[in-house]
N, C-alpha and C positions, 0 to 999 in steps of 0.2 A: 417516567424515565424509556426508554428506550431499547426495545429490547437486542440481543445480540445477531436474532433475525433481520429486525427489523432496520435496524446499527447497517450491517453489512450493504444489505442492499444501496443504502443513502452512498455508501463508501464513496462507489467512483464521482456522486454527485459534489462531493465532499474536496476533492481533487482537484473537482472540476472548476470548484469556487460555482458555486449553482449552488446555493443553498440558497434557503431565504436565512432571512438575521433570525430568528425562534429556528428553522432546525436545524442551521449549526451552534446556535444552545446547546439544543438536546442530544446532538451528538457529541459536544466538548464535554456536558454532565454527562453523559456515558463512558464518554471514555475513563473521566476519574475515577467515574469504581469499575472498570473493566479489564484488565491488565489482557485477558486475552484478545481483548479490541483493541487495544493499545499496537501489541504486537502486528492483528492481522494486516494495519491501520501501518504502521512501521514498513513493514514486507510487501506491500501494494508499493507504498514513493519508492521502496529501494525499482521495484519489478521497473518502475516507469523511468528510474535514472539509467537503469541499465540497457533498458531500448532507446532510452536515448543516446546511449555511448555508441548502439554497436551501426558501425561502417554499412554506408549505404555503396551497393547495393549488402545484405545480406550473406554475412559469408553456409557456403553450406552447412556448412560441424552447428550448428546453431543454439542446437539441448548442449551440446559436449556446452560451447562456451557460454553459456548463460546457468551450466550447473559449476562449471571453472569461477563465474565472478559469484558465485550464489555463495559454496564453500571459501571463497579468500574473505569475502564479508564477514563468514560466521567468523573463521580464527581470529583478526581482529576486535570480534569484539570482548 
């Protein structure tokens, strides 16, 4: 089984669909048993969705906008 450190190193590749079949299975296996990494990958997905939702050009108050969006998401759970 992957360690958390190994999983985190591959998380971006997983989200981008760049893992081999074997690596995908290892990642899924790790996530089945690791709530911390499940939380991490959920946050990574949220971050990606947040960045895609930002208008172009980026607002001057980008940090405040991201913090507000994450706060709103946390309250929805």
